[in-house]
DRENMISE-444066 format. One record per residue (C-alpha): residue in three letters; z, x, y. Coordinates in steps of 0.2 Angstrom, whole numbers, plus 5000, padded with zeros to 4 digits. Each point is the difference from the previous one (the first is absolute). Example, Ala and Ser with C-alpha at 12.3 -4.5 7.8 and 13.67 -1.06 7.14 Angstrom:
<recs>
ALA503950624978
SER499750065017
</recs>
This chain:
<recs>
MET510450484860
PRO498350085004
LYS499850095017
GLY498949935013
ARG498850085012
VAL500750135012
ILE500049975019
THR498350065006
GLU499049995016
PRO499349825004
THR498249974993
THR499449875013
GLN501050035015
ASN499650185004
VAL500950085016
ILE499950165009
ARG501749995006
GLY501549914994
SER500849984983
LYS499050044985
GLU501049914987
ALA499449844991
PHE500749864990
THR499950024981
GLU500049864986
ASN502050014999
ILE500849865012
LYS501650095000
GLU499350175005
ASN498949905014
ILE501649915006
SER500950175002
LEU498650075009
VAL500249875014
ARG501950014999
LYS499850195004
ARG499249955017
ILE501249855004
LYS501850064997
ASP500749835007
LYS501249884991
ALA499049855008
LEU498650054988
ARG499949864986
VAL499150004983
GLU500149854989
SER499350014983
LEU499149864991
SER498949984984
ILE498349915000
GLY498949974985
THR500549904985
ILE499350134989
THR499950175009
ASN501749975009
THR499450125013
GLN501450065012
ILE499749965019
ALA501150065014
LEU500049925017
MET500550125014
TYR500649975018
ILE501250045013
ASP501349895003
LYS500249945019
VAL498250075003
ALA499049884989
LYS499949835005
GLU501149904988
GLU498649865000
ILE498750114995
VAL501150084985
ASP500549834994
GLU498149945000
ILE499550154989
LYS501449984988
ARG499449824998
ARG498350044997
LEU500550144988
ASN501249884991
LYS498549884998
ILE498950124990
LYS499649934982
ILE498950124991
ASP499950094982
GLY500050175009
ILE499950105015
LEU499250174998
GLU499750065019
SER500549965018
GLY498349925002
ASN500549874989
ILE501549945010
GLU499050015016
GLU498849884993
LEU501349884995
ILE501049995015
LYS498850035015
ASP499949855012
ASP498149974999
ARG499350054981
TYR498349965004
SER499950135015
ILE499050164997
PHE501350105012
PRO501550084994
GLU501749945006
PHE501150134992
LEU499850185004
SER500050114985
SER500650175002
GLU500450154988
LYS501050095015
PRO501849995001
ASP500050045018
SER498849865003
VAL501249884992
ALA501650075009
ALA499149975015
ALA499549824995
LEU501749964996
LEU500750075018
GLU498949885008
GLY500849844991
LYS498849994986
PHE500450004981
ALA499250094985
ILE499749954982
PHE500250134987
THR499149964983
ASP500450114984
GLY498550084993
THR499150035016
GLY500050135014
TYR499649875013
VAL501349925011
LEU499649835010
THR500649985018
ALA499949835009
PRO499849925012
ALA498550095003
MET498849975016
PHE498350035001
ILE500250145012
GLU501150114988
PHE498650014988
LEU499150115012
GLN501550115004
ALA500650154990
SER501850094998
GLU499250155007
ASP499849925017
TYR501950025005
TYR500050184993
HIS498650065013
GLN500150015019
TYR499849815006
MET498450035010
VAL499150094985
SER500749854989
SER499349865013
VAL498350094998
ILE499950004982
ARG500649815000
LEU498549965012
ILE498850094989
ARG500649894985
TYR499749845009
LEU498350075005
ALA499750044982
LEU500549824995
LEU498849925013
LEU498650124994
THR500349954981
LEU499949825004
PHE498549995012
ILE498950144999
PRO498949944985
ALA500149825006
ALA499550065018
TYR498550104993
VAL499349854989
ALA500349885015
LEU499050115013
VAL498750064988
THR499649814993
PHE500349905016
HIS500450095015
GLN498750145002
GLU500049975019
MET501850075001
ILE499550174992
PRO499350135013
ALA498150034998
PRO499950184994
LEU501549954987
LEU499049854995
ILE498450104997
SER500950124990
LEU500849864989
ALA498249924998
ALA499350154994
GLN501350044988
ARG500049824992
GLU498149985000
GLY499950054982
VAL501749914994
PRO499649854990
PHE501749905002
PRO500749925014
ALA501450085011
LEU501349894991
PHE499550034982
GLU499950195005
ALA501850005007
ILE500749914985
LEU499150124988
MET500650155008
GLU501849945002
VAL500149944981
ILE499350174995
PHE501350095010
GLU501449894993
ILE499550054984
LEU500050175003
ARG501849995008
GLU500649914985
ALA499250134988
GLY500850145010
ILE501749924997
ARG499949974981
LEU499250174995
PRO501150144996
ARG500750085015
VAL499150164999
ILE498349935000
GLY500249835010
PRO499850075018
ALA498550124995
ILE499249854990
SER500349875015
ILE499450135014
VAL498450064990
GLY499649824995
ALA500149945018
LEU498950135007
VAL498750014986
LEU499849804998
GLY499949995020
GLN498850155001
ALA498949924986
ALA500049825007
VAL499550055017
GLU498550104992
ALA499649864989
GLY499949885014
ILE501349894993
VAL501150015015
SER499950075017
ALA500850165006
VAL501049915013
MET500749894987
VAL500750144991
ILE500850065016
VAL500849825003
VAL500750004982
SER500750185002
ILE500949965017
THR500749844992
ALA500650094984
ILE500950155010
SER500749875012
SER500849904986
PHE500950164994
ALA500950015017
ILE501049844995
PRO501750074995
ASN500449854988
TYR498949994984
SER500349814998
MET499549965018
ALA498550124998
ASN499549904984
ALA500149835010
VAL498950065015
ARG498850084988
LEU499749824993
ILE500049925017
ARG498650125005
PHE498849914988
ALA500449825007
PHE499650065017
MET498350094993
PHE499649824993
LEU500449915016
ALA499050135010
GLY498550004988
ILE499949795001
PHE500649975019
GLY499950175009
LEU501350055012
TYR500649825002
GLY500550004982
VAL500950165002
PHE501049935015
MET500449844990
GLY500650104985
LEU501150105013
ILE500849845006
ALA500349944983
LEU500750164995
ILE501350005015
LEU500449824997
HIS500450054981
LEU501050145006
CYS501049905012
LYS500449874987
LEU500750124988
LYS501850044997
THR501050124991
ILE501749944994
GLY500049875014
ILE499650125014
PRO498349995009
TYR498750134993
MET499350055016
ALA501650025009
PRO500550085012
ILE498149965008
ALA500049824995
PRO501349935004
LYS500250145014
THR501750104999
LYS500350105015
TYR501150124992
ALA499150034984
MET498450025009
LYS500650185006
ASP499650064982
THR498449924994
ILE498450075006
LEU500850155008
ARG501550104994
TYR501450015013
PRO501250145000
ILE501449984989
TRP501250025014
ILE499349845009
LYS499949914984
PHE501950024996
LYS500549975018
LYS499049834999
ALA500749964984
GLY501850025006
GLN499649905015
GLN499349864989
LYS501549994989
ARG501249985015
GLU499049865006
</recs>
C-alpha cells in the first residue's frame, strides 16, 4: 500500500492563530483528525461506496442527538440516490446533491481544516469525507458562514467582530464598485462632485471606449492574470501576476486605452475579493460582478438596484438541505442572530445555547 501525503499546513485556509493541520487524501487519516478533537461516543461515522466504476469510499459523520435526525436522514437519502460511474472529488458530490443545481452559490462549506469541521459538527451539522481529496464538505451551510473563518473564535471577540465587518464591506465593494463607477460616469454625472467630475473627464478625454467596455476589459484582463498566477509554477506565479498587473495597468493608461481611475477601481475590487474567506463564494461574487456591470452600463443605478433586488430574492429562495440559505436573517432567528455579523463572546453564546435547549 503506497504512502499518502503527510499532514501539512492548509493551502487555501491560512490562519495566524489556531490549528495548522490540514486534511490529506487518506479518508481514514482525515476521520482520525476529527476524532482527535471530538472524543465522544455520540460521534457517528457511516461509510458507503459511490461510483459504479471507481467505488469511491465516502464517510458521513455527525454527532448523535446534536444533529437533527430529519437532516441526517435526508442527506443519507440523497447520497444513496447518486448513480454515477465515478466520484473523484468532494465537489462532484456537492454538485449532485445540492438543492438548487443551477445556482451559482455554494450550498456546502468545503474545508481542509479539521478544527473547522469539528466546530461544524458541534453546531449540529454533518460532514462528508471523500477518499482521495483533502477537502471535507459540511452542511447545512448558510450564506453568512461563507464570510466567517475559524480564526474568528480564537481572537478576542471585539477584534473578530471588526474583522467580520471588514469582510462584509469587502463583499459590497467587490459587487458594486465597478458597477457604481460605470453607472455614475455613463448616466449620473450630476451625482459626482464637480472637482472629481472634472478630474474624471480629463482622464477619460483620450479614452476611445465607453465606461462599460473599459470596465469589462480591465476586469477580464485581471481575471486572466489571476488564473495565470494560479496555474503557473508556485515559484514564479506570484511574481508574474504582480508584475503583469503593474506593467499592463501602467501601459494601458499611458497608451490611452483605459483611464487611471479605472485601474484604481479594478485594483480595489480585486483586493476586496481576496478578503472573502471561502474560495467558492469568492468565485460566485466575482461572476455576479459582471452582471451588475452590464446592468449599470445599460440602465444605470436603476439597473444596479434591480439586480440587487433580484439577487436578494434568489438568495432568500435558496435552501441548503432544506434549511433556508439566508437563515438566521431570513427567516429571522433571534438566538442565532447573536453570532452573524458580530462575533459575540463565547460565554454568552454557550449560555444562550443552554437556555435554548432547555426551552
